[in-house]
DSSP file (Angstrom, degrees, kcal/mol; ACC not computed):
  #  RESIDUE AA STRUCTURE BP1 BP2  ACC     N-H-->O    O-->H-N    N-H-->O    O-->H-N    TCO  KAPPA ALPHA  PHI   PSI    X-CA   Y-CA   Z-CA
    1    1 A M              0   0    0      0, 0.0    45,-0.0     0, 0.0     5,-0.0   0.000 360.0 360.0 360.0 132.1  -21.6  -18.0   28.9
    2    2 A A     >  -     0   0    0      1,-0.1     4,-1.8     4,-0.0     3,-0.4  -0.296 360.0-115.9 -73.2 155.6  -19.3  -15.1   29.7
    3    3 A M  H  > S+     0   0    0      1,-0.2     4,-2.2     2,-0.2     5,-0.2   0.840 116.3  59.2 -59.6 -34.4  -15.7  -15.6   30.4
    4    4 A L  H  > S+     0   0    0      1,-0.2     4,-2.1     2,-0.2    -1,-0.2   0.900 104.2  50.2 -61.8 -41.1  -16.2  -14.4   34.0
    5    5 A E  H  > S+     0   0    0     -3,-0.4     4,-2.4     2,-0.2    -1,-0.2   0.894 108.7  52.2 -64.8 -39.9  -18.7  -17.2   34.6
    6    6 A L  H  X S+     0   0    0     -4,-1.8     4,-2.5     1,-0.2    -1,-0.2   0.907 108.9  50.1 -61.8 -41.8  -16.1  -19.7   33.2
    7    7 A K  H  X S+     0   0    0     -4,-2.2     4,-2.8     1,-0.2    -1,-0.2   0.906 110.1  50.5 -63.5 -40.6  -13.5  -18.4   35.6
    8    8 A Q  H  X S+     0   0    0     -4,-2.1     4,-2.5     2,-0.2    -2,-0.2   0.901 109.7  50.1 -64.4 -40.9  -16.0  -18.7   38.5
    9    9 A I  H  X S+     0   0    0     -4,-2.4     4,-2.2     2,-0.2     5,-0.2   0.927 111.8  48.8 -61.6 -45.1  -16.7  -22.3   37.6
   10   10 A Y  H  X S+     0   0    0     -4,-2.5     4,-2.2     1,-0.2    -2,-0.2   0.948 113.8  45.1 -59.7 -50.1  -13.0  -23.1   37.4
   11   11 A E  H  < S+     0   0    0     -4,-2.8     4,-0.4     1,-0.2    -1,-0.2   0.874 115.1  49.0 -62.7 -37.1  -12.3  -21.5   40.8
   12   12 A M  H  < S+     0   0    0     -4,-2.5     4,-0.2    -5,-0.2    -1,-0.2   0.853 125.5  23.2 -72.2 -35.0  -15.4  -23.1   42.4
   13   13 A Y  H  X S+     0   0    0     -4,-2.2     4,-2.7    -5,-0.2     5,-0.3   0.482  90.5  95.1-115.6  -4.4  -14.7  -26.7   41.1
   14   14 A K  H  X S+     0   0    0     -4,-2.2     4,-2.5     1,-0.2     5,-0.2   0.900  90.6  46.7 -60.7 -41.0  -10.9  -27.0   40.4
   15   15 A Q  H  > S+     0   0    0     -4,-0.4     4,-2.8     2,-0.2     5,-0.2   0.909 112.8  49.6 -67.7 -40.5  -10.1  -28.5   43.8
   16   16 A D  H  > S+     0   0    0     -4,-0.2     4,-2.3     2,-0.2    -2,-0.2   0.930 113.6  45.6 -61.9 -45.7  -13.0  -31.0   43.7
   17   17 A V  H  X S+     0   0    0     -4,-2.7     4,-2.6     2,-0.2     5,-0.2   0.922 113.4  50.5 -64.0 -43.7  -12.0  -32.1   40.3
   18   18 A F  H  X S+     0   0    0     -4,-2.5     4,-2.7    -5,-0.3    -2,-0.2   0.939 112.3  45.7 -59.8 -48.3   -8.3  -32.4   41.3
   19   19 A H  H  X S+     0   0    0     -4,-2.8     4,-1.9     2,-0.2    -1,-0.2   0.870 111.5  52.8 -66.5 -35.7   -9.1  -34.4   44.4
   20   20 A Y  H  X S+     0   0    0     -4,-2.3     4,-1.0    -5,-0.2    -1,-0.2   0.945 112.7  44.3 -61.7 -47.6  -11.5  -36.7   42.5
   21   21 A L  H  X S+     0   0    0     -4,-2.6     4,-3.2     1,-0.2     3,-0.4   0.880 109.9  55.9 -65.5 -37.4   -8.7  -37.3   39.9
   22   22 A L  H  X S+     0   0    0     -4,-2.7     4,-2.4     1,-0.2    -1,-0.2   0.876 103.5  54.9 -62.2 -36.7   -6.1  -37.8   42.7
   23   23 A S  H  < S+     0   0    0     -4,-1.9    -1,-0.2     1,-0.2    -2,-0.2   0.792 115.3  40.3 -66.8 -26.3   -8.4  -40.5   44.2
   24   24 A L  H  < S+     0   0    0     -4,-1.0    -2,-0.2    -3,-0.4    -1,-0.2   0.878 127.0  29.8 -85.2 -42.3   -8.3  -42.3   40.8
   25   25 A T  H  < S-     0   0    0     -4,-3.2    -3,-0.2     2,-0.1    -2,-0.2   0.791  78.2-149.9 -91.8 -29.8   -4.6  -41.8   39.8
   26   26 A H     <  +     0   0    0     -4,-2.4     2,-0.4    -5,-0.3    -4,-0.1   0.808  67.3 109.7  57.2  30.8   -2.8  -41.6   43.2
   27   27 A D     >  -     0   0    0     -6,-0.2     4,-2.3     1,-0.1     5,-0.2  -0.951  57.8-159.2-141.0 114.1   -0.4  -39.3   41.4
   28   28 A H  H  > S+     0   0    0     -2,-0.4     4,-1.9     2,-0.2    -1,-0.1   0.920  92.5  43.9 -61.7 -49.2   -0.3  -35.6   42.2
   29   29 A I  H  > S+     0   0    0      1,-0.2     4,-2.3     2,-0.2    -1,-0.2   0.921 114.3  49.2 -66.3 -44.9    1.3  -34.4   39.0
   30   30 A L  H  > S+     0   0    0      1,-0.2     4,-2.9     2,-0.2     5,-0.2   0.900 109.8  53.2 -61.0 -40.0   -0.8  -36.5   36.7
   31   31 A S  H  X S+     0   0    0     -4,-2.3     4,-2.1     2,-0.2    -1,-0.2   0.888 107.7  50.6 -63.3 -38.7   -3.9  -35.3   38.6
   32   32 A E  H  X S+     0   0    0     -4,-1.9     4,-2.1     2,-0.2    -2,-0.2   0.931 112.2  47.2 -63.1 -44.9   -2.9  -31.7   38.0
   33   33 A D  H  X S+     0   0    0     -4,-2.3     4,-2.4     1,-0.2    -2,-0.2   0.934 113.5  47.2 -61.4 -46.7   -2.4  -32.4   34.2
   34   34 A L  H  X S+     0   0    0     -4,-2.9     4,-2.4     1,-0.2    -1,-0.2   0.826 108.1  56.4 -67.3 -30.7   -5.8  -34.2   34.0
   35   35 A T  H  X S+     0   0    0     -4,-2.1     4,-2.1    -5,-0.2    -1,-0.2   0.931 108.8  47.0 -63.7 -44.9   -7.5  -31.4   35.9
   36   36 A S  H  X S+     0   0    0     -4,-2.1     4,-2.1     1,-0.2    -2,-0.2   0.932 113.0  48.6 -60.8 -45.7   -6.2  -28.9   33.3
   37   37 A E  H  X S+     0   0    0     -4,-2.4     4,-2.7     1,-0.2    -1,-0.2   0.876 108.2  56.0 -62.0 -37.3   -7.3  -31.2   30.4
   38   38 A T  H  X S+     0   0    0     -4,-2.4     4,-2.4     1,-0.2    -1,-0.2   0.934 109.6  44.0 -60.7 -47.2  -10.7  -31.6   32.1
   39   39 A F  H  X S+     0   0    0     -4,-2.1     4,-2.2     2,-0.2    -1,-0.2   0.839 112.2  52.8 -71.4 -31.3  -11.4  -27.8   32.2
   40   40 A L  H  X S+     0   0    0     -4,-2.1     4,-2.1     2,-0.2    -2,-0.2   0.931 111.8  46.2 -65.2 -44.2  -10.1  -27.4   28.6
   41   41 A S  H  X S+     0   0    0     -4,-2.7     4,-2.3     1,-0.2    -2,-0.2   0.900 111.7  51.9 -63.1 -40.2  -12.5  -30.2   27.5
   42   42 A A  H  X S+     0   0    0     -4,-2.4     4,-0.9     1,-0.2    -1,-0.2   0.908 108.3  51.4 -62.6 -41.4  -15.3  -28.5   29.5
   43   43 A L  H  < S+     0   0    0     -4,-2.2     3,-0.5     1,-0.2    -1,-0.2   0.916 112.1  46.5 -61.1 -43.8  -14.6  -25.2   27.8
   44   44 A K  H  < S+     0   0    0     -4,-2.1    -1,-0.2     1,-0.2    -2,-0.2   0.861 119.8  38.8 -67.5 -35.7  -14.8  -26.8   24.3
   45   45 A S  H >X S+     0   0    0     -4,-2.3     3,-1.2     1,-0.2     4,-0.5   0.396  84.6 102.7 -98.8   5.1  -17.9  -28.7   25.1
   46   46 A L  G >< S+     0   0    0     -4,-0.9     3,-1.5    -3,-0.5    -1,-0.2   0.871  74.9  59.8 -55.5 -40.6  -19.7  -26.0   27.1
   47   47 A P  G 34 S+     0   0    0      0, 0.0    -1,-0.3     0, 0.0    -2,-0.1   0.809 107.1  47.6 -60.5 -25.6  -22.0  -25.0   24.2
   48   48 A S  G <4 S+     0   0    0     -3,-1.2     2,-0.5    -4,-0.1    -2,-0.2   0.503  82.1 114.2 -92.9  -2.9  -23.4  -28.5   24.2
   49   49 A F    <<  -     0   0    0     -3,-1.5     6,-0.0    -4,-0.5    -3,-0.0  -0.566  45.6-171.6 -69.8 118.3  -23.9  -28.7   27.9
   50   50 A R        -     0   0    0     -2,-0.5    -1,-0.2     1,-0.0    -4,-0.0   0.504  36.1-120.2 -93.5  -5.5  -27.7  -28.9   28.3
   51   51 A G  S    S+     0   0    0      1,-0.1     4,-0.1     3,-0.1    -2,-0.1   0.700  71.2 133.3  75.8  18.4  -27.8  -28.5   32.1
   52   52 A E  S    S+     0   0    0      2,-0.1     2,-0.3     0, 0.0    -1,-0.1   0.664  72.8  33.1 -76.0 -14.9  -29.5  -31.8   32.6
   53   53 A S  S    S-     0   0    0      1,-0.0     2,-0.0     2,-0.0    -2,-0.0  -0.866 102.6 -81.4-131.0 168.4  -27.0  -32.6   35.4
   54   54 A D     >  -     0   0    0     -2,-0.3     4,-2.3     1,-0.1     5,-0.2  -0.365  40.3-119.7 -64.3 148.1  -25.2  -30.5   38.0
   55   55 A I  H  > S+     0   0    0      1,-0.2     4,-2.8     2,-0.2     5,-0.2   0.893 114.7  53.8 -58.9 -40.1  -22.0  -28.8   36.7
   56   56 A K  H  > S+     0   0    0      2,-0.2     4,-2.6     1,-0.2    -1,-0.2   0.918 108.6  48.2 -62.4 -43.6  -19.9  -30.7   39.2
   57   57 A T  H  > S+     0   0    0      2,-0.2     4,-2.2     1,-0.2    -1,-0.2   0.913 112.0  50.2 -61.4 -43.1  -21.3  -34.0   38.0
   58   58 A W  H  X S+     0   0    0     -4,-2.3     4,-2.0     2,-0.2    -2,-0.2   0.921 111.4  47.7 -61.1 -46.1  -20.6  -33.0   34.4
   59   59 A L  H  X S+     0   0    0     -4,-2.8     4,-2.7     1,-0.2    -2,-0.2   0.894 110.2  52.6 -63.6 -40.1  -17.0  -32.0   35.2
   60   60 A F  H  X S+     0   0    0     -4,-2.6     4,-2.6     2,-0.2    -1,-0.2   0.884 108.3  50.4 -64.2 -37.8  -16.5  -35.3   37.1
   61   61 A S  H  X S+     0   0    0     -4,-2.2     4,-2.1     2,-0.2    -1,-0.2   0.899 111.2  48.3 -68.6 -37.4  -17.7  -37.2   34.1
   62   62 A I  H  X S+     0   0    0     -4,-2.0     4,-2.3     2,-0.2    -2,-0.2   0.925 111.8  50.5 -63.6 -43.5  -15.3  -35.3   31.8
   63   63 A A  H  X S+     0   0    0     -4,-2.7     4,-2.4     1,-0.2    -2,-0.2   0.910 109.1  51.0 -60.2 -43.1  -12.5  -35.9   34.3
   64   64 A R  H  X S+     0   0    0     -4,-2.6     4,-2.7     1,-0.2    -1,-0.2   0.914 110.4  48.8 -62.3 -42.6  -13.3  -39.7   34.4
   65   65 A Y  H  X S+     0   0    0     -4,-2.1     4,-2.6     2,-0.2    -1,-0.2   0.880 109.6  52.2 -65.1 -37.1  -13.2  -39.8   30.6
   66   66 A R  H  X S+     0   0    0     -4,-2.3     4,-2.3     2,-0.2    -2,-0.2   0.918 110.7  48.7 -61.7 -43.2   -9.8  -37.9   30.6
   67   67 A W  H  X S+     0   0    0     -4,-2.4     4,-2.3     2,-0.2    -2,-0.2   0.928 112.4  46.9 -63.4 -47.0   -8.5  -40.5   33.1
   68   68 A F  H  X S+     0   0    0     -4,-2.7     4,-2.5     1,-0.2    -1,-0.2   0.896 110.9  53.0 -63.2 -39.2   -9.8  -43.4   30.9
   69   69 A G  H  X S+     0   0    0     -4,-2.6     4,-2.3     1,-0.2    -1,-0.2   0.905 108.3  50.6 -60.8 -42.0   -8.3  -41.8   27.8
   70   70 A Y  H  X S+     0   0    0     -4,-2.3     4,-2.0     2,-0.2    -2,-0.2   0.923 110.4  49.3 -60.7 -45.0   -4.9  -41.5   29.6
   71   71 A L  H  X>S+     0   0    0     -4,-2.3     5,-2.0     1,-0.2     4,-0.7   0.905 109.8  51.2 -63.2 -41.2   -5.1  -45.2   30.5
   72   72 A R  H ><5S+     0   0    0     -4,-2.5     3,-0.8     1,-0.2    -1,-0.2   0.921 109.6  50.1 -62.5 -42.4   -5.9  -46.2   27.0
   73   73 A K  H 3<5S+     0   0    0     -4,-2.3    -1,-0.2     1,-0.3    -2,-0.2   0.884 114.3  44.3 -62.3 -37.8   -3.0  -44.2   25.7
   74   74 A R  H 3<5S-     0   0    0     -4,-2.0    -1,-0.3    -5,-0.2    -2,-0.2   0.525 105.3-131.9 -84.1  -5.9   -0.7  -45.9   28.2
   75   75 A K  T <<5 +     0   0    0     -3,-0.8     2,-0.3    -4,-0.7    -3,-0.2   0.864  64.5 133.8  54.7  38.8   -2.2  -49.3   27.4
   76   76 A E      < -     0   0    0     -5,-2.0     2,-0.2    -6,-0.1    -1,-0.2  -0.529  35.6-174.4-113.5  62.6   -2.5  -49.9   31.2
   77   77 A D        -     0   0    0     -2,-0.3     2,-0.3    -5,-0.1    -9,-0.0  -0.390  23.7-127.3 -61.5 126.4   -6.1  -51.2   31.2
   78   78 A L        -     0   0    0     -2,-0.2     2,-0.1     4,-0.1    -1,-0.1  -0.586  20.5-140.2 -75.2 133.4   -7.1  -51.7   34.8
   79   79 A T     >  -     0   0    0     -2,-0.3     4,-2.3     1,-0.1     5,-0.2  -0.445  26.7-106.3 -84.0 166.1   -8.5  -55.1   35.5
   80   80 A F  H  > S+     0   0    0      1,-0.2     4,-2.7     2,-0.2     5,-0.2   0.893 122.3  55.4 -57.7 -38.8  -11.4  -55.6   37.8
   81   81 A N  H  > S+     0   0    0      2,-0.2     4,-2.5     1,-0.2    -1,-0.2   0.890 107.3  47.7 -64.8 -39.6   -9.0  -56.9   40.4
   82   82 A E  H  > S+     0   0    0      2,-0.2     4,-2.3     1,-0.2    -1,-0.2   0.904 112.9  48.7 -67.8 -40.3   -6.9  -53.8   40.3
   83   83 A L  H  X S+     0   0    0     -4,-2.3     4,-2.4     2,-0.2    -2,-0.2   0.913 112.2  49.4 -62.6 -41.8  -10.0  -51.6   40.6
   84   84 A T  H  X S+     0   0    0     -4,-2.7     4,-2.7     2,-0.2     5,-0.2   0.902 108.7  52.4 -64.0 -41.7  -11.2  -53.7   43.5
   85   85 A E  H  X S+     0   0    0     -4,-2.5     4,-2.2     1,-0.2    -1,-0.2   0.927 111.2  46.8 -60.8 -44.8   -7.9  -53.4   45.2
   86   86 A N  H  X S+     0   0    0     -4,-2.3     4,-1.1     2,-0.2    -2,-0.2   0.904 111.6  52.5 -62.4 -41.2   -8.0  -49.6   44.9
   87   87 A Y  H  < S+     0   0    0     -4,-2.4     3,-0.5     1,-0.2    -2,-0.2   0.929 113.8  41.5 -61.0 -47.4  -11.6  -49.6   46.1
   88   88 A L  H >< S+     0   0    0     -4,-2.7     3,-1.3     1,-0.2    -1,-0.2   0.844 108.8  60.0 -71.3 -32.9  -10.8  -51.7   49.2
   89   89 A R  H 3< S+     0   0    0     -4,-2.2     5,-0.2     1,-0.3    -1,-0.2   0.756  90.6  72.9 -66.6 -24.1   -7.6  -49.7   49.9
   90   90 A D  T 3< S+     0   0    0     -4,-1.1     2,-0.4    -3,-0.5    -1,-0.3   0.580  92.4  61.1 -71.5 -10.1   -9.5  -46.5   50.2
   91   91 A T  S X  S-     0   0    0     -3,-1.3     3,-0.7    -4,-0.2     0, 0.0  -0.912  99.8 -35.2-127.0 150.4  -11.0  -47.3   53.6
   92   92 A M  T 3  S-     0   0    0     -2,-0.4     2,-0.8     1,-0.2     0, 0.0   0.121 100.3 -40.7  46.3-154.0   -9.9  -48.0   57.1
   93   93 A D  T 3   +     0   0    0      2,-0.1     2,-1.2    -3,-0.0    -1,-0.2  -0.620  64.7 162.7-107.4  73.3   -6.7  -50.0   57.8
   94   94 A L    <   -     0   0    0     -2,-0.8     2,-0.8    -3,-0.7     3,-0.4  -0.784  37.6-138.7 -89.9 100.1   -6.8  -52.7   55.2
   95   95 A Q        -     0   0    0     -2,-1.2    -2,-0.1     1,-0.2    -6,-0.0  -0.471  55.3 -51.2 -77.2 106.9   -3.1  -53.6   55.4
   96   96 A E  S    S+     0   0    0     -2,-0.8     2,-0.4     1,-0.2    -1,-0.2   0.732  76.3 178.0  46.8  33.8   -1.5  -54.3   52.1
   97   97 A M        -     0   0    0     -3,-0.4     2,-0.6   -12,-0.1    -1,-0.2  -0.551  17.1-151.1 -72.6 126.5   -4.2  -56.7   51.0
   98   98 A V        -     0   0    0     -2,-0.4     2,-0.8     5,-0.0     5,-0.1  -0.870   4.4-148.2 -99.2 124.0   -3.5  -57.9   47.5
   99   99 A V        -     0   0    0     -2,-0.6   -14,-0.2   -18,-0.2     2,-0.1  -0.816  19.5-171.0 -95.4 111.0   -6.7  -58.9   45.6
  100  100 A N     >  -     0   0    0     -2,-0.8     4,-2.5     1,-0.1     5,-0.2  -0.336  42.0 -89.0 -93.1-179.7   -5.9  -61.7   43.2
  101  101 A K  H  > S+     0   0    0      1,-0.2     4,-2.2     2,-0.2     5,-0.2   0.893 126.7  52.5 -57.9 -41.9   -8.2  -63.1   40.5
  102  102 A H  H  > S+     0   0    0      1,-0.2     4,-2.2     2,-0.2    -1,-0.2   0.915 110.3  47.7 -61.3 -43.7   -9.7  -65.6   42.9
  103  103 A Q  H  > S+     0   0    0      2,-0.2     4,-2.5     1,-0.2    -1,-0.2   0.888 109.1  54.2 -66.3 -38.2  -10.6  -62.9   45.4
  104  104 A G  H  X S+     0   0    0     -4,-2.5     4,-2.1     1,-0.2    -1,-0.2   0.903 109.5  47.7 -60.2 -41.3  -12.1  -60.7   42.7
  105  105 A E  H  X S+     0   0    0     -4,-2.2     4,-2.3     2,-0.2    -1,-0.2   0.883 110.3  52.1 -67.0 -38.1  -14.3  -63.6   41.7
  106  106 A M  H  X S+     0   0    0     -4,-2.2     4,-2.7     2,-0.2    -2,-0.2   0.900 108.4  51.4 -64.0 -39.6  -15.3  -64.2   45.3
  107  107 A I  H  X S+     0   0    0     -4,-2.5     4,-2.5     2,-0.2    -2,-0.2   0.926 109.9  48.5 -63.9 -44.0  -16.2  -60.5   45.6
  108  108 A L  H  X S+     0   0    0     -4,-2.1     4,-1.5     1,-0.2    -1,-0.2   0.908 111.5  50.9 -60.5 -40.6  -18.4  -60.7   42.5
  109  109 A S  H  X S+     0   0    0     -4,-2.3     4,-0.6     1,-0.2    -2,-0.2   0.908 110.0  49.3 -63.2 -42.7  -20.0  -63.8   44.0
  110  110 A L  H >< S+     0   0    0     -4,-2.7     3,-1.2     1,-0.2     4,-0.4   0.903 108.2  54.1 -61.3 -42.0  -20.6  -62.0   47.3
  111  111 A L  H >< S+     0   0    0     -4,-2.5     3,-1.3     1,-0.3    -1,-0.2   0.817  97.3  64.6 -64.5 -30.2  -22.2  -59.0   45.5
  112  112 A E  H 3< S+     0   0    0     -4,-1.5    -1,-0.3     1,-0.3    -2,-0.2   0.785  99.3  54.5 -63.0 -25.5  -24.6  -61.3   43.7
  113  113 A K  T << S+     0   0    0     -3,-1.2    -1,-0.3    -4,-0.6    -2,-0.2   0.589  98.0  82.3 -83.6 -10.9  -26.1  -62.1   47.1
  114  114 A E  S <  S-     0   0    0     -3,-1.3    -3,-0.0    -4,-0.4    38,-0.0  -0.388  94.4 -84.0 -88.8 168.7  -26.7  -58.4   47.8
  115  115 A S     >  -     0   0    0      1,-0.1     4,-2.7    -2,-0.1     5,-0.2  -0.266  41.1-110.0 -65.6 159.5  -29.6  -56.3   46.7
  116  116 A E  H  > S+     0   0    0      1,-0.2     4,-2.7     2,-0.2     5,-0.2   0.892 119.6  52.4 -58.7 -39.6  -29.4  -54.7   43.2
  117  117 A R  H  > S+     0   0    0      2,-0.2     4,-2.6     1,-0.2    -1,-0.2   0.939 111.0  45.2 -64.0 -47.4  -28.9  -51.3   44.8
  118  118 A T  H  > S+     0   0    0      2,-0.2     4,-2.5     1,-0.2     5,-0.2   0.931 114.3  49.4 -61.8 -45.6  -26.0  -52.4   47.0
  119  119 A K  H  X S+     0   0    0     -4,-2.7     4,-2.5     1,-0.2    -2,-0.2   0.929 112.7  47.2 -58.7 -46.6  -24.4  -54.2   44.2
  120  120 A D  H  X S+     0   0    0     -4,-2.7     4,-2.5    -5,-0.2    -1,-0.2   0.893 110.6  52.1 -64.5 -40.0  -24.7  -51.2   41.9
  121  121 A I  H  X S+     0   0    0     -4,-2.6     4,-2.3     2,-0.2    -1,-0.2   0.933 111.6  46.1 -62.7 -45.8  -23.4  -48.8   44.5
  122  122 A V  H  X S+     0   0    0     -4,-2.5     4,-2.5     1,-0.2    -2,-0.2   0.934 114.3  47.4 -62.7 -46.1  -20.3  -51.0   45.1
  123  123 A L  H  X S+     0   0    0     -4,-2.5     4,-1.9     1,-0.2    -1,-0.2   0.872 111.0  51.8 -65.5 -35.5  -19.6  -51.4   41.4
  124  124 A M  H  <>S+     0   0    0     -4,-2.5     5,-2.7     2,-0.2     4,-0.3   0.906 110.3  48.6 -65.7 -40.4  -20.1  -47.7   40.8
  125  125 A R  H ><5S+     0   0    0     -4,-2.3     3,-1.4     3,-0.2    -2,-0.2   0.912 109.6  52.1 -64.9 -41.2  -17.6  -46.9   43.6
  126  126 A I  H 3<5S+     0   0    0     -4,-2.5    -1,-0.2     1,-0.3    -2,-0.2   0.883 108.1  52.6 -60.2 -37.4  -15.1  -49.4   42.1
  127  127 A D  T 3<5S-     0   0    0     -4,-1.9    -1,-0.3    -5,-0.2    -2,-0.2   0.498 125.4-104.6 -78.4  -3.3  -15.6  -47.6   38.8
  128  128 A G  T < 5 +     0   0    0     -3,-1.4    -3,-0.2    -4,-0.3    -2,-0.1   0.593  64.2 154.6  96.6  10.6  -14.7  -44.3   40.5
  129  129 A Y      < -     0   0    0     -5,-2.7    -1,-0.3    -6,-0.1     2,-0.1  -0.434  42.2-119.3 -71.4 147.7  -18.1  -42.6   40.9
  130  130 A S     >  -     0   0    0      1,-0.1     4,-2.2    -2,-0.1     5,-0.2  -0.395  21.3-112.9 -79.5 162.3  -18.5  -40.1   43.7
  131  131 A F  H  > S+     0   0    0      1,-0.2     4,-2.9     2,-0.2     5,-0.2   0.831 119.1  58.5 -64.2 -30.5  -21.1  -40.6   46.4
  132  132 A Y  H  > S+     0   0    0      2,-0.2     4,-2.3     1,-0.2    -1,-0.2   0.948 107.2  45.2 -62.4 -47.7  -22.9  -37.5   45.0
  133  133 A E  H  > S+     0   0    0      1,-0.2     4,-2.3     2,-0.2    -2,-0.2   0.900 114.7  48.8 -62.9 -40.6  -23.3  -39.2   41.6
  134  134 A I  H  X S+     0   0    0     -4,-2.2     4,-2.5     2,-0.2    -1,-0.2   0.930 111.0  49.3 -64.8 -45.5  -24.4  -42.5   43.3
  135  135 A S  H  X>S+     0   0    0     -4,-2.9     5,-1.9     1,-0.2     4,-0.7   0.877 111.2  50.7 -63.9 -36.4  -26.9  -40.7   45.5
  136  136 A T  H ><5S+     0   0    0     -4,-2.3     3,-0.6    -5,-0.2    -1,-0.2   0.930 111.6  47.0 -65.2 -45.6  -28.3  -38.9   42.5
  137  137 A K  H 3<5S+     0   0    0     -4,-2.3    -2,-0.2     1,-0.2    -1,-0.2   0.902 120.7  37.1 -63.4 -41.4  -28.7  -42.1   40.5
  138  138 A H  H 3<5S-     0   0    0     -4,-2.5    -1,-0.2    -5,-0.2    -2,-0.2   0.387 105.4-123.4 -95.7   3.9  -30.4  -44.0   43.4
  139  139 A S  T <<5S+     0   0    0     -4,-0.7     2,-0.3    -3,-0.6    -3,-0.2   0.910  71.7 118.7  54.0  47.1  -32.4  -41.1   44.8
  140  140 A I  S   <S-     0   0    0     -5,-1.9    -1,-0.2    -6,-0.2    -2,-0.1  -0.846  70.4 -88.9-130.4 169.2  -30.9  -41.4   48.2
  141  141 A S     >  -     0   0    0     -2,-0.3     4,-2.1     1,-0.1     5,-0.2  -0.387  34.5-115.7 -75.7 159.2  -28.8  -39.1   50.4
  142  142 A E  H  > S+     0   0    0      1,-0.2     4,-2.4     2,-0.2     5,-0.2   0.893 117.8  54.8 -60.1 -39.2  -25.0  -39.1   50.1
  143  143 A S  H  > S+     0   0    0      1,-0.2     4,-2.3     2,-0.2    -1,-0.2   0.877 106.2  51.1 -65.5 -35.8  -24.8  -40.3   53.7
  144  144 A S  H  > S+     0   0    0      2,-0.2     4,-2.6     1,-0.2    -1,-0.2   0.910 109.6  50.3 -64.5 -41.4  -27.0  -43.3   52.8
  145  145 A A  H  X S+     0   0    0     -4,-2.1     4,-2.4     1,-0.2    -2,-0.2   0.912 111.0  49.3 -61.9 -41.8  -24.8  -44.1   49.9
  146  146 A R  H  X S+     0   0    0     -4,-2.4     4,-3.0     2,-0.2    -2,-0.2   0.907 111.2  49.1 -63.4 -42.3  -21.8  -44.0   52.2
  147  147 A V  H  X S+     0   0    0     -4,-2.3     4,-2.7     2,-0.2     5,-0.2   0.932 112.0  47.7 -64.6 -46.1  -23.4  -46.2   54.7
  148  148 A I  H  X S+     0   0    0     -4,-2.6     4,-2.1     1,-0.2    -1,-0.2   0.926 115.0  46.4 -60.2 -44.8  -24.4  -48.8   52.1
  149  149 A D  H  X S+     0   0    0     -4,-2.4     4,-2.6    -5,-0.2    -2,-0.2   0.922 112.1  50.6 -63.1 -45.2  -20.9  -48.7   50.7
  150  150 A F  H  X S+     0   0    0     -4,-3.0     4,-2.5     1,-0.2    -2,-0.2   0.924 111.3  47.9 -59.9 -46.5  -19.3  -49.0   54.1
  151  151 A R  H  X S+     0   0    0     -4,-2.7     4,-2.3     1,-0.2    -1,-0.2   0.893 112.0  49.6 -63.8 -39.8  -21.4  -52.0   55.1
  152  152 A A  H  X S+     0   0    0     -4,-2.1     4,-2.6    -5,-0.2    -1,-0.2   0.927 111.6  48.5 -65.3 -43.9  -20.7  -53.7   51.8
  153  153 A K  H  X S+     0   0    0     -4,-2.6     4,-3.3     1,-0.2     5,-0.2   0.901 109.6  53.4 -61.0 -40.5  -16.9  -53.1   52.2
  154  154 A K  H  X S+     0   0    0     -4,-2.5     4,-2.7     2,-0.2    -1,-0.2   0.928 110.3  46.7 -61.3 -45.5  -17.1  -54.4   55.8
  155  155 A K  H  X S+     0   0    0     -4,-2.3     4,-2.5     2,-0.2    -2,-0.2   0.928 114.9  47.0 -61.0 -45.6  -18.8  -57.7   54.6
  156  156 A I  H  X S+     0   0    0     -4,-2.6     4,-2.8     2,-0.2     5,-0.2   0.938 113.3  48.2 -61.8 -47.4  -16.2  -58.1   51.8
  157  157 A R  H  X S+     0   0    0     -4,-3.3     4,-2.6     1,-0.2     5,-0.2   0.923 112.3  48.5 -60.6 -46.4  -13.3  -57.4   54.2
  158  158 A E  H  X S+     0   0    0     -4,-2.7     4,-2.3    -5,-0.2    -1,-0.2   0.905 112.6  49.1 -61.4 -42.0  -14.6  -59.8   56.8
  159  159 A F  H  X S+     0   0    0     -4,-2.5     4,-2.5    -5,-0.2    -2,-0.2   0.931 112.8  46.5 -63.3 -45.6  -15.1  -62.5   54.2
  160  160 A L  H  X S+     0   0    0     -4,-2.8     4,-2.5     1,-0.2    -2,-0.2   0.877 112.1  50.8 -66.4 -37.1  -11.6  -62.0   52.7
  161  161 A E  H  X S+     0   0    0     -4,-2.6     4,-2.3    -5,-0.2    -1,-0.2   0.899 110.8  49.1 -65.9 -39.4  -10.0  -62.0   56.2
  162  162 A K  H  X S+     0   0    0     -4,-2.3     4,-2.1     2,-0.2    -2,-0.2   0.918 111.8  49.1 -64.4 -43.3  -11.8  -65.2   57.0
  163  163 A E  H  X S+     0   0    0     -4,-2.5     4,-1.1     1,-0.2    -2,-0.2   0.909 111.2  49.8 -60.4 -42.9  -10.7  -66.8   53.7
  164  164 A E  H  < S+     0   0    0     -4,-2.5     3,-0.4     1,-0.2     4,-0.4   0.902 110.3  50.1 -63.9 -41.5   -7.1  -65.7   54.4
  165  165 A A  H >< S+     0   0    0     -4,-2.3     3,-0.9     1,-0.2    -1,-0.2   0.859 107.4  54.7 -65.6 -36.0   -7.3  -67.2   57.9
  166  166 A N  H 3< S+     0   0    0     -4,-2.1    -1,-0.2     1,-0.2    -2,-0.2   0.766 107.9  50.1 -67.7 -25.0   -8.6  -70.5   56.5
  167  167 A H  T 3<        0   0    0     -4,-1.1    -1,-0.2    -3,-0.4    -2,-0.2   0.478 360.0 360.0 -93.4  -2.7   -5.6  -70.7   54.1
  168  168 A E    <         0   0    0     -3,-0.9    -1,-0.2    -4,-0.4    -2,-0.1   0.466 360.0 360.0 -88.8 360.0   -3.0  -70.1   56.8
């Protein structure tokens, strides 16, 4: 692949990769650093890229591995509860809800009652997958993936609000 093509790939996807990392890190500077590392890793592994996935999907997976590598180095392993809290925080006005271990277990229990596809979509979102990646895996449109995710979040949120009201 020519250097010109690499530059075009960088220009085309740098903002997407940055915003994806920003959604994971919630830290602008760290996201910039990880974006640079992502493209350096992509450059090094480009000869082994077989084209079995979209370039954007490939870059996002490299970005995710860079993020996980950063977490391992910092020894700040995210718990399921922290991932769940980030997942729920990303939508609508969920005011400062803290997801404790009990709530995390309740969410897993709720997901067990859902279809395998819904459960997998929610867990993939918690793990940081994009709607594009989810739609590709499940052979559905991105908007369908968003709707399924939205409905699942709504059920979870309603359940947690009801639980909170019962404890007041």
